[in-house]
All heavy atoms as an XYZ file, in Angstrom:
894
protein
N      24.296    -12.450     27.024
C      23.300    -11.403     27.112
C      23.671    -10.238     26.198
O      22.837     -9.697     25.520
C      23.173    -10.946     28.572
C      22.079     -9.917     28.781
S      20.428    -10.549     28.434
C      19.884    -10.892     30.054
N      24.974     -9.887     26.205
C      25.410     -8.773     25.384
C      25.186     -9.062     23.900
O      24.759     -8.203     23.139
C      26.875     -8.474     25.651
C      27.358     -7.279     24.889
C      28.751     -6.907     25.269
N      29.131     -5.742     24.488
C      30.351     -5.388     24.268
N      31.346     -6.069     24.790
N      30.620     -4.336     23.539
N      25.462    -10.283     23.457
C      25.286    -10.624     22.042
C      23.808    -10.588     21.653
O      23.464    -10.240     20.527
C      25.890    -11.983     21.725
O      25.236    -12.993     22.456
N      22.903    -10.917     22.585
C      21.473    -10.829     22.293
C      21.070     -9.382     22.081
O      20.279     -9.058     21.189
C      20.662    -11.450     23.413
N      21.627     -8.479     22.868
C      21.345     -7.052     22.717
C      21.860     -6.520     21.393
O      21.202     -5.731     20.719
N      23.059     -6.965     21.007
C      23.622     -6.551     19.722
C      22.798     -7.097     18.564
O      22.601     -6.414     17.561
C      25.074     -7.012     19.607
C      26.064     -6.300     20.525
C      27.445     -6.939     20.409
C      26.125     -4.823     20.195
N      22.329     -8.320     18.692
C      21.501     -8.917     17.638
C      20.201     -8.129     17.480
O      19.749     -7.870     16.367
C      21.210    -10.375     17.950
N      19.595     -7.729     18.601
C      18.368     -6.945     18.545
C      18.626     -5.596     17.898
O      17.863     -5.149     17.044
C      17.783     -6.761     19.951
C      16.532     -5.898     20.049
C      15.400     -6.497     19.218
C      16.098     -5.744     21.491
N      19.720     -4.944     18.267
C      20.070     -3.658     17.679
C      20.291     -3.798     16.175
O      19.801     -2.990     15.388
C      21.320     -3.088     18.350
C      21.818     -1.749     17.814
C      20.735     -0.673     17.970
C      23.081     -1.339     18.529
N      20.995     -4.851     15.760
C      21.231     -5.076     14.333
C      19.916     -5.289     13.597
O      19.712     -4.764     12.495
C      22.149     -6.279     14.132
N      19.002     -6.048     14.182
C      17.700     -6.289     13.551
C      16.930     -4.992     13.396
O      16.299     -4.752     12.365
C      16.891     -7.289     14.375
N      16.981     -4.120     14.404
C      16.279     -2.834     14.316
C      16.896     -1.943     13.247
O      16.184     -1.273     12.501
C      16.300     -2.128     15.673
C      15.454     -2.772     16.767
C      15.697     -2.078     18.106
C      13.989     -2.751     16.407
N      18.228     -1.941     13.150
C      18.886     -1.136     12.122
C      18.549     -1.651     10.727
O      18.298     -0.873      9.812
C      20.396     -1.130     12.337
C      20.884     -0.359     13.561
C      22.381     -0.570     13.756
C      20.559      1.114     13.453
N      18.545     -2.976     10.555
C      18.201     -3.548      9.258
C      16.753     -3.258      8.895
O      16.427     -3.032      7.737
C      18.451     -5.054      9.251
C      19.905     -5.475      9.222
C      20.027     -6.987      9.380
C      20.582     -5.007      7.956
N      15.886     -3.239      9.880
C      14.474     -2.951      9.609
C      14.320     -1.558      9.036
O      13.464     -1.312      8.201
C      13.655     -3.096     10.891
N      15.147     -0.624      9.427
C      15.076      0.733      8.903
C      15.670      0.847      7.514
O      15.496      1.858      6.849
N      16.401     -0.141      7.066
C      17.081     -0.083      5.773
C      16.502     -1.093      4.796
O      17.209     -1.936      4.251
C      18.573     -0.350      5.970
S      19.390      0.854      6.998
N      15.203     -1.044      4.602
C      14.604     -1.913      3.603
C      13.627     -2.908      4.182
O      12.757     -3.384      3.485
N      13.746     -3.258      5.420
C      12.805     -4.175      6.037
C      11.621     -3.395      6.579
O      11.303     -3.473      7.753
N      11.002     -2.612      5.719
C       9.945     -1.691      6.149
C       8.557     -2.306      6.158
O       7.567     -1.621      6.347
C       9.943     -0.449      5.274
C       9.695     -0.758      3.805
O       9.516     -1.943      3.453
O       9.684      0.180      2.998
N       8.485     -3.603      5.961
C       7.183     -4.253      5.990
C       6.367     -4.059      4.723
O       5.180     -4.368      4.710
N       6.960     -3.561      3.661
C       6.248     -3.373      2.404
C       5.966     -4.750      1.810
O       6.885     -5.540      1.607
C       7.078     -2.544      1.432
C       6.274     -1.962      0.302
C       5.860     -0.639      0.347
C       5.926     -2.719     -0.810
C       5.133     -0.092     -0.688
C       5.189     -2.180     -1.844
C       4.793     -0.860     -1.785
O       4.062     -0.323     -2.805
N       4.721     -5.085      1.532
C       4.387     -6.422      1.006
C       5.058     -6.706     -0.335
O       5.204     -5.826     -1.174
C       2.867     -6.360      0.836
C       2.423     -5.246      1.714
C       3.542     -4.252      1.731
N       5.445     -7.952     -0.521
C       6.114     -8.350     -1.752
C       5.152     -8.690     -2.875
O       5.493     -8.586     -4.044
C       7.013     -9.561     -1.487
C       8.198     -9.240     -0.610
C       9.099    -10.440     -0.403
O       9.088    -11.354     -1.252
O       9.815    -10.456      0.598
N       3.939     -9.141     -2.535
C       2.973     -9.568     -3.536
C       1.874     -8.515     -3.708
O       1.540     -7.809     -2.757
C       2.353    -10.906     -3.134
C       3.363    -12.021     -3.079
C       2.727    -13.332     -2.735
C       3.774    -14.434     -2.722
N       3.184    -15.737     -2.500
N       1.301     -8.423     -4.907
C       0.246     -7.432     -5.121
C      -0.962     -7.646     -4.213
O      -1.593     -6.690     -3.776
C      -0.113     -7.586     -6.599
C       0.440     -8.903     -7.017
C       1.585     -9.196     -6.109
N      -1.267     -8.896     -3.886
C      -2.395     -9.168     -2.995
C      -2.143     -8.567     -1.608
O      -3.052     -8.031     -0.977
C      -2.632    -10.682     -2.860
C      -2.967    -11.376     -4.154
C      -1.731    -11.883     -4.912
O      -0.622    -11.386     -4.779
N      -1.950    -12.894     -5.752
N      -0.902     -8.641     -1.149
C      -0.533     -8.058      0.139
C      -0.625     -6.547      0.132
O      -1.069     -5.931      1.105
N      -0.199     -5.929     -0.977
C      -0.295     -4.479     -1.112
C      -1.768     -4.060     -1.094
O      -2.145     -3.114     -0.398
C       0.396     -3.989     -2.400
C       0.116     -2.515     -2.656
C       1.898     -4.247     -2.322
N      -2.591     -4.772     -1.858
C      -4.024     -4.443     -1.914
C      -4.662     -4.526     -0.541
O      -5.373     -3.615     -0.117
C      -4.743     -5.381     -2.889
N      -4.387     -5.603      0.169
C      -4.989     -5.777      1.498
C      -4.470     -4.721      2.465
O      -5.233     -4.150      3.244
C      -4.738     -7.178      2.035
C      -5.527     -7.448      3.291
C      -5.648     -8.899      3.605
C      -6.606     -9.080      4.779
N      -6.796    -10.460      5.125
N      -3.174     -4.434      2.428
C      -2.599     -3.417      3.310
C      -3.207     -2.042      3.024
O      -3.496     -1.279      3.948
C      -1.083     -3.369      3.144
N      -3.425     -1.730      1.749
C      -4.002     -0.437      1.381
C      -5.445     -0.315      1.861
O      -5.824      0.663      2.491
C      -3.940     -0.229     -0.139
C      -4.571      1.078     -0.547
C      -3.856      2.260     -0.459
C      -5.889      1.135     -0.984
C      -4.435      3.475     -0.798
C      -6.480      2.346     -1.312
C      -5.751      3.505     -1.219
O      -6.336      4.712     -1.538
N      -6.253     -1.308      1.583
C      -7.681     -1.244      1.887
C      -7.949     -1.358      3.391
O      -8.912     -0.787      3.895
C      -8.447     -2.337      1.106
C      -9.910     -2.387      1.498
C      -8.322     -2.093     -0.395
N      -7.089     -2.038      4.114
C      -7.330     -2.336      5.526
C      -7.129     -1.176      6.485
O      -7.429     -1.301      7.663
C      -6.428     -3.489      5.975
O      -6.756     -4.658      5.286
N      -6.602     -0.059      6.029
C      -6.278      1.029      6.947
C      -6.731      2.378      6.420
O      -7.000      2.536      5.233
C      -4.767      1.057      7.236
O      -4.499      2.026      8.251
C      -3.961      1.402      5.992
N      -6.808      3.338      7.321
C      -7.024      4.722      6.908
C      -5.836      5.583      7.334
O      -5.928      6.802      7.373
C      -8.348      5.272      7.454
C      -8.358      5.387      8.962
O      -7.516      4.820      9.658
N      -9.322      6.114      9.489
N      -4.720      4.942      7.641
C      -3.496      5.660      8.003
C      -2.920      6.360      6.779
O      -2.963      5.825      5.664
C      -2.472      4.688      8.582
N      -2.379      7.527      6.984
C      -1.788      8.290      5.888
C      -0.664      7.557      5.187
O      -0.388      7.803      4.010
N      -0.024      6.628      5.876
C       1.080      5.872      5.276
C       0.631      4.997      4.115
O       1.445      4.543      3.324
C       1.770      5.014      6.341
O       0.860      4.084      6.895
N      -0.675      4.760      3.987
C      -1.157      3.921      2.891
C      -0.916      4.557      1.526
O      -0.909      3.861      0.519
C      -2.630      3.555      3.084
C      -3.622      4.663      2.794
C      -5.019      4.314      3.222
C      -5.866      3.727      2.155
N      -7.168      3.272      2.621
N      -0.697      5.841      1.483
C      -0.436      6.523      0.204
C       0.826      5.999     -0.466
O       0.964      6.101     -1.685
C      -0.352      8.032      0.411
S      -1.928      8.754      0.938
N       1.727      5.389      0.304
C       2.956      4.839     -0.290
C       2.661      3.688     -1.246
O       3.511      3.309     -2.045
C       3.922      4.385      0.798
C       3.469      3.154      1.553
C       4.417      2.823      2.687
N       3.925      1.693      3.440
C       4.694      0.798      4.012
N       6.005      0.906      3.924
N       4.167     -0.195      4.692
N       1.461      3.124     -1.173
C       1.087      2.020     -2.049
C       0.543      2.501     -3.402
O       0.243      1.690     -4.268
C       0.040      1.126     -1.372
C       0.528      0.489     -0.107
C      -0.153      0.672      1.072
C       1.674     -0.293     -0.083
C       0.280      0.084      2.251
C       2.133     -0.881      1.089
C       1.425     -0.693      2.264
N       0.386      3.805     -3.578
C      -0.153      4.377     -4.816
C       0.979      4.912     -5.686
O       1.976      5.425     -5.173
C      -1.110      5.531     -4.495
C      -2.277      5.232     -3.560
C      -3.053      6.503     -3.272
C      -3.178      4.167     -4.142
N       0.797      4.851     -7.004
C       1.778      5.486     -7.885
C       1.673      6.992     -7.708
O       0.618      7.527     -7.360
C       1.530      5.137     -9.372
O       0.260      5.661     -9.773
C       1.611      3.642     -9.640
N       2.766      7.684     -7.956
C       2.760      9.142     -7.851
C       1.741      9.738     -8.822
O       1.036     10.679     -8.493
C       4.158      9.707     -8.119
C       4.256     11.209     -7.968
C       4.023     11.695     -6.548
O       4.281     10.980     -5.582
N       3.545     12.916     -6.408
N       1.661      9.159    -10.000
C       0.707      9.657    -11.001
C      -0.730      9.557    -10.489
O      -1.525     10.496    -10.653
C       0.858      8.881    -12.302
C      -0.035      9.378    -13.399
C       0.248      8.675    -14.689
N      -0.612      9.215    -15.720
C      -0.494      8.946    -16.992
N       0.461      8.153    -17.406
N      -1.325      9.461    -17.855
N      -1.091      8.435     -9.856
C      -2.441      8.290     -9.313
C      -2.684      9.292     -8.190
O      -3.746      9.915     -8.134
C      -2.675      6.859     -8.814
C      -4.053      6.591     -8.206
C      -5.177      6.892     -9.201
C      -4.144      5.150     -7.707
N      -1.708      9.470     -7.323
C      -1.852     10.453     -6.236
C      -2.109     11.840     -6.812
O      -3.001     12.561     -6.358
C      -0.603     10.469     -5.336
C      -0.494      9.160     -4.553
C      -0.630     11.656     -4.373
C       0.807      8.993     -3.797
N      -1.346     12.206     -7.826
C      -1.503     13.533     -8.432
C      -2.841     13.665     -9.147
O      -3.464     14.729     -9.122
C      -0.321     13.826     -9.354
C       0.967     14.023     -8.560
C       2.211     14.216     -9.401
O       2.143     14.117    -10.654
O       3.282     14.461     -8.799
N      -3.316     12.599     -9.758
C      -4.628     12.630    -10.411
C      -5.739     12.783     -9.380
O      -6.657     13.591     -9.559
C      -4.846     11.337    -11.232
O      -3.843     11.263    -12.249
C      -6.219     11.318    -11.874
N      -5.659     12.018     -8.298
C      -6.708     12.057     -7.276
C      -6.745     13.377     -6.504
O      -7.811     13.851     -6.131
C      -6.527     10.898     -6.289
C      -6.731      9.491     -6.856
C      -6.322      8.448     -5.828
C      -8.173      9.290     -7.289
N      -5.576     13.951     -6.249
C      -5.515     15.178     -5.436
C      -5.513     16.457     -6.271
O      -5.727     17.539     -5.726
C      -4.259     15.180     -4.547
O      -3.090     15.199     -5.380
C      -4.245     13.999     -3.604
N      -5.237     16.308     -7.557
C      -5.094     17.462     -8.456
C      -3.987     18.412     -7.993
O      -4.070     19.623     -8.143
C      -6.418     18.202     -8.602
C      -7.470     17.387     -9.313
C      -8.679     18.222     -9.669
N      -9.571     17.475    -10.501
C     -10.717     16.957    -10.087
N     -11.102     17.108     -8.846
N     -11.487     16.294    -10.924
N      -2.953     17.815     -7.401
C      -1.764     18.558     -6.959
C      -0.539     17.809     -7.450
O      -0.649     16.705     -7.962
C      -1.767     18.689     -5.439
C      -3.001     19.455     -4.973
C      -2.998     19.752     -3.517
C      -4.322     20.446     -3.245
N      -4.391     21.267     -2.171
N       0.627     18.395     -7.272
C       1.859     17.802     -7.775
C       2.851     17.539     -6.647
O       2.831     18.209     -5.617
C       2.517     18.746     -8.799
C       1.656     19.068    -10.003
C       1.456     17.872    -10.890
O       2.408     17.196    -11.253
N       0.219     17.591    -11.233
N       3.728     16.564     -6.857
C       4.863     16.305     -5.993
C       4.529     16.077     -4.531
O       3.579     15.374     -4.187
N       5.340     16.700     -3.671
C       5.191     16.534     -2.226
C       3.838     17.039     -1.738
O       3.260     16.478     -0.803
C       6.323     17.249     -1.496
N       3.319     18.078     -2.368
C       2.008     18.606     -1.973
C       0.908     17.561     -2.227
O      -0.009     17.396     -1.423
C       1.696     19.895     -2.734
C       0.405     20.547     -2.289
C       0.086     21.822     -3.047
O       0.752     22.147     -4.045
O      -0.863     22.504     -2.631
N       1.030     16.821     -3.321
C       0.062     15.766     -3.626
C       0.136     14.659     -2.583
O      -0.893     14.172     -2.101
C       0.322     15.201     -5.020
N       1.350     14.246     -2.202
C       1.504     13.189     -1.191
C       0.949     13.639      0.158
O       0.284     12.870      0.850
C       2.973     12.775     -1.080
C       3.451     11.988     -2.303
C       4.846     11.418     -2.127
N       5.868     12.431     -1.882
C       6.479     13.142     -2.823
N       6.168     12.945     -4.095
N       7.401     14.027     -2.521
N       1.201     14.869      0.525
C       0.683     15.401      1.790
C      -0.847     15.446      1.790
O      -1.496     15.060      2.765
C       1.251     16.805      2.027
O       0.699     17.368      3.187
N      -1.426     15.886      0.688
C      -2.884     15.936      0.557
C      -3.472     14.536      0.617
O      -4.508     14.308      1.242
C      -3.286     16.653     -0.744
O      -2.757     17.988     -0.710
C      -4.784     16.703     -0.921
N      -2.810     13.570     -0.016
C      -3.265     12.181      0.017
C      -3.330     11.694      1.462
O      -4.334     11.129      1.892
C      -2.331     11.293     -0.807
S      -2.774      9.534     -0.790
N      -2.265     11.918      2.216
C      -2.229     11.467      3.622
C      -3.363     12.087      4.427
O      -3.987     11.417      5.253
C      -0.871     11.790      4.243
C       0.244     10.888      3.733
C       1.526     11.072      4.529
N       2.088     12.395      4.398
C       2.957     12.771      3.450
N       3.353     11.899      2.536
N       3.434     13.984      3.402
N      -3.670     13.347      4.189
C      -4.763     14.020      4.909
C      -6.114     13.443      4.491
O      -6.982     13.217      5.331
C      -4.737     15.514      4.622
C      -3.534     16.220      5.211
C      -3.390     17.637      4.679
O      -4.274     18.168      4.005
N      -2.261     18.266      4.962
N      -6.295     13.201      3.205
C      -7.585     12.724      2.697
C      -7.924     11.320      3.170
O      -9.067     11.057      3.535
C      -7.611     12.772      1.166
C      -7.682     14.189      0.639
O      -7.975     15.126      1.363
N      -7.385     14.349     -0.638
N      -6.955     10.409      3.156
C      -7.272      9.034      3.535
C      -7.616      8.911      5.014
O      -8.366      8.031      5.410
C      -6.165      8.027      3.146
C      -5.973      7.999      1.643
C      -4.864      8.308      3.866
N      -7.094      9.814      5.828
C      -7.393      9.782      7.268
C      -8.862     10.123      7.537
O      -9.396      9.778      8.593
C      -6.471     10.732      8.018
N      -9.522     10.749      6.595
C     -10.930     11.138      6.758
C     -11.904      9.988      6.491
O     -13.077     10.083      6.810
C     -11.269     12.288      5.812
C     -10.516     13.547      6.129
C     -10.885     14.648      5.149
N     -10.043     15.795      5.378
C      -9.609     16.604      4.447
N      -9.973     16.403      3.189
N      -8.843     17.624      4.742
N     -11.418      8.915      5.899
C     -12.262      7.776      5.547
C     -12.177      6.739      6.673
O     -11.089      6.440      7.167
C     -11.787      7.144      4.215
C     -12.606      5.925      3.864
C     -11.849      8.183      3.097
N     -13.308      6.197      7.062
C     -13.327      5.211      8.145
C     -12.565      3.940      7.751
O     -12.634      3.495      6.611
C     -14.763      4.856      8.507
N     -11.864      3.372      8.706
C     -11.168      2.103      8.511
C     -12.210      0.989      8.426
O     -13.112      0.920      9.254
C     -10.237      1.864      9.700
C      -9.463      0.591      9.647
C      -8.592      0.461     10.878
C      -7.972     -0.921     10.933
N      -7.175     -1.092     12.140
N     -12.113      0.118      7.419
C     -13.115     -0.955      7.299
C     -12.986     -1.980      8.423
O     -11.896     -2.221      8.937
C     -12.804     -1.585      5.944
C     -11.389     -1.244      5.675
C     -11.119      0.071      6.349
N     -14.103     -2.588      8.770
C     -14.108     -3.620      9.810
C     -13.590     -4.948      9.268
O     -12.953     -5.710      9.976
C     -15.519     -3.790     10.369
N     -13.867     -5.220      7.970
C     -13.472     -6.503      7.395
C     -13.027     -6.331      5.951
O     -13.732     -5.717      5.150
C     -14.634     -7.496      7.463
C     -14.277     -8.883      6.986
C     -15.426     -9.851      7.167
C     -15.001    -11.228      6.710
N     -16.087    -12.196      6.826
N     -11.881     -6.904      5.630
C     -11.350     -6.880      4.267
C     -11.017     -8.315      3.870
O     -10.352     -9.034      4.600
C     -10.088     -6.010      4.166
C      -9.488     -6.088      2.777
C     -10.396     -4.572      4.551
N     -11.518     -8.712      2.690
C     -11.282    -10.054      2.183
C     -10.760     -9.972      0.762
O     -11.318     -9.244     -0.066
C     -12.600    -10.864      2.181
O     -13.166    -10.819      3.484
C     -12.368    -12.292      1.765
N      -9.691    -10.712      0.477
C      -9.212    -10.818     -0.900
C     -10.120    -11.778     -1.641
O     -10.402    -12.865     -1.155
C      -7.775    -11.337     -0.926
C      -6.721    -10.410     -0.351
C      -5.379    -11.124     -0.286
C      -6.600     -9.142     -1.168
N     -10.589    -11.364     -2.819
C     -11.511    -12.210     -3.579
C     -10.805    -12.961     -4.693
O     -10.974    -14.147     -4.852
C     -12.639    -11.355     -4.166
C     -13.395    -10.605     -3.101
C     -14.839    -10.867     -2.911
N     -15.509    -11.854     -3.684
C     -16.589    -11.636     -4.389
N     -17.105    -10.437     -4.480
N     -17.181    -12.615     -5.021
N     -10.058    -12.245     -5.519
C      -9.450    -12.854     -6.694
C      -8.279    -11.985     -7.122
O      -8.205    -10.802     -6.787
C     -10.480    -12.953     -7.818
C     -10.024    -13.853     -8.965
O      -9.118    -14.684     -8.761
O     -10.589    -13.723    -10.069
N      -7.372    -12.569     -7.882
C      -6.269    -11.778     -8.420
C      -5.756    -12.409     -9.705
O      -5.830    -13.622     -9.887
C      -5.136    -11.660     -7.402
O      -4.608    -12.920     -7.085
N      -5.292    -11.543    -10.574
C      -4.611    -11.944    -11.806
C      -3.291    -11.201    -11.815
O      -3.267     -9.967    -11.767
C      -5.440    -11.569    -13.025
C      -6.728    -12.352    -13.160
C      -7.507    -11.984    -14.421
O      -6.891    -11.521    -15.413
O      -8.729    -12.150    -14.396
N      -2.206    -11.958    -11.858
C      -0.883    -11.352    -11.754
C      -0.015    -11.845    -12.897
O       0.046    -13.044    -13.173
C      -0.219    -11.731    -10.404
C       1.156    -11.091    -10.281
C      -1.114    -11.346     -9.234
N       0.644    -10.910    -13.582
C       1.689    -11.306    -14.509
C       2.965    -10.590    -14.068
O       3.027    -10.064    -12.969
C       1.307    -11.063    -15.980
C       1.171     -9.602    -16.362
O       1.805     -8.741    -15.713
O       0.455     -9.307    -17.332
N       3.940    -10.557    -14.905
C       5.249    -10.056    -14.490
C       5.236     -8.596    -14.025
O       5.895     -8.251    -13.048
C       6.247    -10.223    -15.639
C       7.663     -9.977    -15.242
C       8.633    -10.293    -16.354
O       8.265    -11.001    -17.311
O       9.767     -9.814    -16.271
N       4.495     -7.723    -14.713
C       4.546     -6.299    -14.403
C       3.197     -5.674    -14.057
O       3.152     -4.505    -13.656
C       5.161     -5.527    -15.580
C       6.559     -5.949    -15.865
N       7.622     -5.618    -15.049
C       7.083     -6.705    -16.864
C       8.734     -6.135    -15.543
N       8.432     -6.797    -16.647
N       2.118     -6.398    -14.245
C       0.784     -5.869    -13.977
C      -0.016     -6.865    -13.146
O       0.214     -8.065    -13.221
C       0.025     -5.606    -15.290
C       0.648     -4.486    -16.092
O       0.618     -3.339    -15.611
O       1.155     -4.763    -17.194
N      -0.964     -6.329    -12.400
C      -1.840     -7.199    -11.608
C      -3.183     -6.507    -11.420
O      -3.287     -5.278    -11.485
C      -1.219     -7.499    -10.249
N      -4.193     -7.333    -11.191
C      -5.515     -6.841    -10.827
C      -5.954     -7.675     -9.630
O      -5.938     -8.901     -9.676
C      -6.495     -7.018    -11.984
C      -7.882     -6.495    -11.654
C      -8.838     -6.634    -12.822
O      -8.842     -5.750    -13.686
O      -9.550     -7.654    -12.857
N      -6.294     -6.982     -8.541
C      -6.683     -7.666     -7.316
C      -8.071     -7.198     -6.926
O      -8.331     -5.995     -6.854
C      -5.681     -7.378     -6.166
C      -6.102     -8.097     -4.897
C      -4.263     -7.785     -6.568
N      -8.960     -8.154     -6.691
C     -10.314     -7.842     -6.246
C     -10.385     -8.014     -4.733
O      -9.929     -9.029     -4.201
C     -11.330     -8.776     -6.902
C     -11.466     -8.578     -8.385
C     -12.467     -9.534     -9.009
O     -13.379    -10.007     -8.303
O     -12.323     -9.809    -10.203
N     -10.955     -7.019     -4.077
C     -11.124     -7.080     -2.629
C     -12.570     -6.793     -2.272
O     -13.286     -6.105     -3.009
C     -10.204     -6.084     -1.890
C      -8.752     -6.439     -2.066
C     -10.462     -4.667     -2.337
N     -12.971     -7.323     -1.145
C     -14.283     -7.051     -0.575
C     -14.023     -6.332      0.739
O     -13.363     -6.867      1.621
C     -15.033     -8.359     -0.349
C     -16.511     -8.279     -0.040
C     -17.267     -7.591     -1.175
C     -17.071     -9.678      0.178
N     -14.523     -5.113      0.851
C     -14.297     -4.287      2.031
C     -15.641     -3.893      2.619
O     -16.368     -3.104      2.020
C     -13.498     -3.045      1.642
O     -13.380     -2.153      2.713
N     -15.953     -4.451      3.785
C     -17.243     -4.202      4.435
C     -18.410     -4.391      3.464
O     -19.348     -3.607      3.436
C     -17.285     -2.801      5.055
C     -16.410     -2.682      6.284
O     -16.018     -3.723      6.853
O     -16.112     -1.542      6.691
N     -18.323     -5.425      2.624
C     -19.403     -5.759      1.712
C     -19.331     -5.092      0.355
O     -20.095     -5.430     -0.538
N     -18.438     -4.139      0.163
C     -18.292     -3.464     -1.132
C     -17.100     -4.042     -1.877
O     -16.014     -4.167     -1.322
C     -18.074     -1.963     -0.938
O     -19.190     -1.382     -0.331
N     -17.316     -4.365     -3.145
C     -16.252     -4.930     -3.960
C     -15.536     -3.845     -4.733
O     -16.153     -2.893     -5.210
C     -16.838     -5.949     -4.938
C     -15.782     -6.684     -5.729
C     -16.367     -7.754     -6.630
O     -17.165     -8.567     -6.132
O     -16.029     -7.749     -7.824
N     -14.224     -3.996     -4.847
C     -13.418     -3.068     -5.637
C     -12.290     -3.845     -6.303
O     -11.847     -4.874     -5.800
C     -12.853     -1.962     -4.760
N     -11.836     -3.330     -7.439
C     -10.690     -3.893     -8.140
C      -9.571     -2.861     -8.083
O      -9.788     -1.686     -8.373
C     -11.023     -4.196     -9.593
C     -11.986     -5.348     -9.761
C     -12.244     -5.635    -11.218
C     -13.307     -6.713    -11.355
N     -13.639     -6.942    -12.758
N      -8.391     -3.330     -7.729
C      -7.222     -2.482     -7.694
C      -6.316     -2.897     -8.847
O      -5.910     -4.058     -8.941
C      -6.483     -2.635     -6.360
C      -7.164     -2.007     -5.153
C      -8.373     -2.786     -4.709
C      -6.189     -1.866     -4.020
N      -6.042     -1.967     -9.733
C      -5.160     -2.199    -10.868
C      -3.756     -1.799    -10.442
O      -3.549     -0.687     -9.947
C      -5.619     -1.382    -12.070
C      -7.039     -1.724    -12.452
O      -7.380     -2.891    -12.614
N      -7.889     -0.723    -12.552
N      -2.808     -2.714    -10.630
C      -1.479     -2.512    -10.091
C      -0.394     -2.659    -11.144
O      -0.588     -3.301    -12.170
C      -1.260     -3.489     -8.939
C      -2.374     -3.403     -7.897
S      -2.220     -4.564     -6.570
C      -1.019     -3.681     -5.605
N       0.752     -2.035    -10.836
C       1.905     -2.087    -11.712
C       3.146     -2.264    -10.840
O       3.187     -1.804     -9.700
C       2.003     -0.806    -12.578
C       2.215      0.432    -11.732
C       3.061     -0.936    -13.642
N       4.135     -2.941    -11.379
C       5.394     -3.132    -10.656
C       6.312     -1.969    -11.011
O       6.651     -1.766    -12.171
C       6.009     -4.468    -11.052
C       7.082     -4.943    -10.123
C       7.142     -6.477    -10.213
N       8.222     -7.047     -9.490
C       8.199     -7.253     -8.172
N       7.148     -6.910     -7.478
N       9.226     -7.797     -7.571
N       6.720     -1.215     -9.994
C       7.613     -0.070    -10.192
C       8.776     -0.174     -9.222
O       8.565     -0.282     -8.012
C       6.893      1.253     -9.906
C       5.920      1.696    -10.923
C       5.350      3.066    -10.602
O       5.424      3.550     -9.483
N       4.757      3.683    -11.600
N       9.979     -0.122     -9.739
C      11.147     -0.160     -8.873
C      11.173     -1.370     -7.953
O      11.590     -1.265     -6.806
N      10.669     -2.510     -8.437
C      10.678     -3.721     -7.646
C       9.545     -3.843     -6.641
O       9.486     -4.791     -5.875
N       8.642     -2.866     -6.628
C       7.508     -2.892     -5.706
C       6.199     -2.765     -6.470
O       6.125     -2.104     -7.499
C       7.597     -1.733     -4.709
C       8.717     -1.916     -3.730
C       8.633     -0.937     -2.620
N       9.460     -1.405     -1.518
C       9.690     -0.726     -0.447
N       9.156      0.471     -0.295
N      10.432     -1.214      0.513
N       5.163     -3.407     -5.925
C       3.833     -3.297     -6.515
C       3.182     -2.015     -6.016
O       3.199     -1.713     -4.821
C       2.982     -4.503     -6.134
C       3.409     -5.730     -6.857
C       4.196     -6.736     -6.383
C       3.090     -6.080     -8.199
N       4.386     -7.694     -7.349
C       3.716     -7.311     -8.476
C       2.343     -5.466     -9.208
C       3.620     -7.944     -9.710
C       2.238     -6.103    -10.435
C       2.862     -7.321    -10.674
N       2.630     -1.241     -6.955
C       1.939      0.015     -6.651
C       0.556     -0.019     -7.304
O       0.371     -0.584     -8.371
C       2.703      1.220     -7.216
C       4.106      1.392     -6.668
C       4.062      2.150     -5.396
C       5.470      2.482     -4.922
N       5.465      3.485     -3.901
N      -0.386      0.638     -6.675
C      -1.734      0.747     -7.216
C      -1.757      1.891     -8.208
O      -1.366      3.020     -7.888
C      -2.750      0.991     -6.076
C      -2.708     -0.185     -5.090
C      -4.151      1.194     -6.642
C      -3.388      0.083     -3.760
N      -2.189      1.590     -9.437
C      -2.227      2.621    -10.476
C      -3.640      3.084    -10.791
O      -3.838      4.044    -11.514
C      -1.529      2.155    -11.745
C      -2.228      1.014    -12.459
C      -1.512      0.624    -13.737
C      -2.226     -0.500    -14.462
N      -1.577     -0.833    -15.721
N      -4.632      2.372    -10.242
C      -6.016      2.769    -10.493
C      -6.996      1.849     -9.786
O      -6.614      0.799     -9.262
N      -8.250      2.274     -9.788
C      -9.338      1.531     -9.144
C     -10.483      1.364    -10.117
O     -10.727      2.214    -10.964
C      -9.863      2.300     -7.913
C      -8.810      2.686     -6.929
C      -8.259      3.959     -6.942
C      -8.364      1.780     -5.986
C      -7.283      4.330     -6.030
C      -7.394      2.140     -5.062
C      -6.849      3.413     -5.091
N     -11.219      0.275     -9.974
C     -12.439      0.074    -10.750
C     -13.374     -0.790     -9.936
O     -12.987     -1.415     -8.958
C     -12.136     -0.549    -12.106
O     -11.455     -1.776    -11.950
N     -14.646     -0.808    -10.341
C     -15.632     -1.620     -9.622
C     -16.188     -2.695    -10.505
O     -16.097     -2.696    -11.660
C     -16.750     -0.747     -9.105
C     -16.272      0.159     -7.974
C     -17.406      0.922     -7.327
O     -18.547      0.429     -7.291
O     -17.135      2.013     -6.854
């Protein structure tokens, strides 16, 4: 019983050190971003895109992003339509409550980030 408790504690500690549930594939990032209106979704955007969208810089831009996304309703249905992925860039098409969008992505620091949107 004690070893099971230690194993659970170790798993929780490891989850805080990199096992944060960040998707490995651009399609996963796109779906995670579009599927929620939680402020945490801003972590899927490049800093440059956040600053462009909010017209603010640094931490103030990230804070504004978190506030802004919470104002948008969470979609009822999100479907991945298509994706094109190469080593450092990707384009993922999603359908969100009947509206189609393309998310342009870039690999930064080993993670896929959204660098722009198009329709």
